[in-house]
N, C-alpha and C positions, 0 to 999 in steps of 0.2 A: 413907235418908237422901232430902233433897228438898232441888234444888238449883232454884231460880228464873232465869233469862236474860231479860233485859229490855232491847231496843234502844229508841231514841227519837229520830227526824232530824225535823228541821223541814225543810219544805221552801217554797222561797218562787212564788208564780206571779205573772204580770204584773199581777195586780188587783191585788197589794200586800199579799192578806190569806195568812197562814199557815195550812198544814193538818201538823197532827200524826200521823204512823204511829208506829204502837207494835206495835210484833212483842216476843210474849211467846214464849217458850220453858219450860216447864216441865216435868217429868220428874218422876214417884218412881222413886227410883231403889234397888233392895234393895241390902245390902252388899256382895252376893255380885257383883253385874255392875255395881254402881255407875259402875266409870272407863269403861267402856266407852260406858256412856249418856251421859256430859257427853262425851265426846270427840263423840260423835253429835248433840248440841246444840250443841255449840261450831261444826260442820262447819255446820251449818244456819244458826245465828247468819250467821254471817261470809258465807254466800251469800248471805243477806238486806241486808248492809250492803252487800257489793259491788252490787248490782243496785239499791240506792238512789242509792248514790252515780254511778255512771253516769246514772241519771234526771238527776240533779241538774245535773251538769256538761251535757247535751242540752237540759236547759229553760237554763241559760246560755248556751249560744249560741245561743239564737233571741233572748232577749235580748238578745244584744250587735247596738250600731248597724251595720249592715252598711256604712255609707260612711265609717268610720275603719278597718273593718281591711282594705279591700279597696279600692285605689286607680285611676281609670282612670289605663290605658297614656299614657306620655309620646310625643311625635310625637319621631324622633330625625332629626337631619339629618346628610345625607350631608354629607363631608369632602373638601373641595375640595382637589385640588393643579397646582401649577405649576412646571413643570420649565421647562429650556433648554438648548441644544446649547452641552455641557461636557463633548465626549468624545475620544477619541484625534486626532481631525481637529481639533481646536483647540490652541493653545497656549496656556500656562498661563496667560500673563497674561489672554490673551482670557476660556480658561474662568472665572476669577473674578471676570471683571467680569459676564459674564454668569449667574453665580449670587450673585453679588452682586443684582444688581436683580433675580431671583427673589425673594428672599427679602423686600428693602424693596416690592416689586408685590404680593406675597401677603399682607404688612401690612395695606395699606392695603386691599387686598379680601377679606378677610377668609378670605386661601387660607392653605393650607402647603406650603412648597418642599421638593421634593424633588432628588433626586441619583442617579444613576444609578451603580452601584456598580462599576461598571469605568471611571467619571471618574478622571483621573489626580489630580484635586482630592480624591479619598477616600486617594488613599496620601499626597499631601502631607500632609495636615491632618488633625486630629481633628474631626469634621465632625460638629456636633449636632444637625444637621434630619436628619429621615427619608433613610435610603439605600434604594434599591428594587433588587432583584436582579433585577426581569422590570420593567419601566417600562411595557411596553405591558399589563401588567397592572393593575398600578396604575393605569390611566389608560383603563382597559377601557370604567369608567363611563359617560362621554362625556367626548371632547376635544374641543378647534376650536385652529387653530393662532393667534395673534397676532403679524404681522410688525409690525416697529416703523416708524412713521410715512417715507416716503419713502426707505426704504433706509438712514437716516442713522445709520451704525454711532457716531456718536460726536457726536450732539444728543439731548437730551431729547425726548423722547416725552410731551406732558401725557394723552396717552389711557389713559396704563397708569395714570392715576389711579381709574379708574372701569372696568374690563375690558367690562359687561354691563350697558351703556345700551345698553335694547333689546331683550336677547338672556336668556335664562336661564341663571343660573350655571352652568357647569361646568366640569372641568380645563381646564388651559389650557398649551398648547406655546409656549415665547415664543423668536418667530424670528427672530436678526436678534444685533448683537453688545451692543447696551445699554451702552456706556463714556460711563456720567455719573456721580456722584457724585450727581446729584438723586436717582436712582433708590433708593440704599440711606440718605441722608444722616435718613433716618428711622429706622435701625435699626444706626444706626455700633456699639454695643455690642454687636450680633448678631452681626451680620457678624465680628467680632473676634471672638466666640469661636469663631465656623465654621474661621477663619484662623489658628489654633494649629496649627503646624509639629509631628510626629509627634518623641518623645523623641528617638529613634535619628539624625533631620534637626538637633536642636537640639545633642546632644551632638557631631555632626560640623562644627558652623559654631565652639562654644565654643573647641573643642581648638585648629583653627585660628587664632582671634583669640588667643587665650593663647599660641600657638607666634610670632604676630607681634608682640607686643609689646616696646617698644625696650628693650633690656637696659638700658641708663643709666637709661630712665625708672624702670623694675622698681624697681631698685635703689636709686634715690633717693628713690620714693614719691612720683614725679609724676602731678599730677593733667593728666588730657587725654582730650580727646573726640575721638571716631570718626567723620569721615563718610565714608558709601560712596557710591561713585563706579559707576554704572555706562553703560559703553558702549555700544550698541547700533553695529554695525556690518552684517557676514554679510550676511544677505538682502537687506539696504535698500540696499544698493549695486550690486543687478542695474539690468540697463537696463528692464525689466519695472516695477518698484517706484518710481526713480524718473522714469519718465515720467508714472507714477499722480500722483506727488505729493510722494513721502518725499524726505525730506532726512536726514540725517548731518550732527553735530556736528563742527565743526573744531575742531584742536588749541585755538584762541586764547580761544575758549569755554569748553574745561575750564580755561587758565589764569588765567580772570577767575572763575570758581566759586571755585576752589579756593585764588587772593587773597582773594577774600568773607570765607571763614570762615578764614583763618590770620592778618588783622589783626584778627579779634575774640574769638579765642581765642590762648591762652599759647602752648599745646602741641597742636600738633593731625595726628592719623595718617589718612591717606586710605588706605581700605580700595576698591583697585581692581576689579570685576569685569565681563569681558566674553565677549562670544565671537571677539573677537582681539585677547588679551593679547598679543601680538607687536607690533601696533601700535600698541599703548598704552605699553607699555616703551618703543619709539622717537619718540612724538608727544607723550606726555602730559608736562607741564614736571615739570624733576627737583626735589628739595626746596632748592637754591640758589636756584632760579628766584624759588621764592613768601617762604622767610623763613627761619630758623636753624631754627624751633621747629616745623618740618615733617617729619614721615614719609611716607614713602610705600611702600605694599605690595600685593601683584598674588595673587589667588587664580587659580591654573594647577590645570587637569585635575581641575575639580569638577563635579558635576551641577548643573542649572540650579534641581536643590532645594535645594542647599547654599549655592549661592551669593545663594539668593534670601534665604535665613536668618541668613546673610552680613550683607546688605544691612542686614537686616529688625533685627541687632541692634545698629548702628552706633545714633550721636545725630542725623545730620542726613543730607542727600543732596543730591549731585550726580547729574542724570537728563540722557539725551539724549534720545532717543527709541523710541517704544511702548512696550507694554501692560507689558513685566517691570519696567522702570526703575520707572511709573507705581506700579505694586503694593509695589518697594520702598520708596517714597518715601512710602506711604500706612498701610503695616505698621510703617515705623521711628516717625512720625508727631513728626517734627520740624521745623528747618527745611529745605525744601525750593528749591531751583535747579531750575529748568528750563530747555531750549531753546527762544527764544521764534520762531525763525526755523522754524517747523514749521506745519503743511506748507504746500508750494511755492505760493506767490500764483498766481491764478486755475486752479488743478489741479483735476483732478476729486477726487481727495481734499480740497480747502478745503471742494468743497461738503458732502462725509459730516460736516466736523468744526465744531462751535460750539465757539471755544475758553473761553467762561464757564461751555457744560457739561462739559466737558473737565477743564477744572485745576481746583483748587480756589481758593476768592477771595484765600487767604493765602499760593499758593506764589509764588515769585518769577521770574520770566521775564526769561532774560539774552539 
């Protein structure tokens, strides 16, 4: 028996011409050993075919445009961070101002705000900005300090709009208080995303508010509004702070502010949070002094975090002094009345405060 195996392969060269390679394997086989001879011929054929295929792919690679298969590396810009003073040496309201300012300043300067893992902000809120477990390492590339202009803690520093005039970009530590709504007016939604309370804090606040809802109103399905009232006294009463220019709101202020809401809504519940609840119970007006449509309740023996959440879950705010009450009003985002006789005129504190920068324009002084 005679078997002829032929493989014809066409290969293209760069010139465009084709060349035919013909491989033939012919073997005259006798009947008694034909099978082994055929297998040998097949093996030789597939070996040659494999060599041809490899040569074909090698030629194709030579012909493929190099510029399309390998692109030059792209330059990667270093990520720059901005952080602030918001550790345990700062009260919660002060820390909230500093970090909110860092978010807004970072957006204007193409930077990313970052907060230390140990900050009380992380324990209170579901922070969505980067959280650093080692701030020294995060800021290790290169960092500089930026001190607010004139060390005026409650006045807007326009220099923060461009931190790198005449200098190379670097990581930045904001040194100061940066207590102005103007720092984060460009990122209000982002700040609100960062200041969402942890679920267990929200639960505690809602349980309290549900427990103090007037039974008569609940039974008859009466619609009512809640007004959070924050009364800051405590440290504001010390000789040191009062001589610096801090003041506290008197009972008549709260009476006027609460009456403002009682005259505008059919049913109002005032929820009072304070660092001196006993004084509030003795000095704030009773419901009968304001109107028959009023209910007043007090939050006692709760943490500042929960009290802040309680105030933030109200519809409107009466604040006295201090950053805690300021943030309660900002988070509530309703009608806000604030104590207008702060700070004391001609005091050191007055130098540090620009009321137009500190109080949003739509808030009402009284």
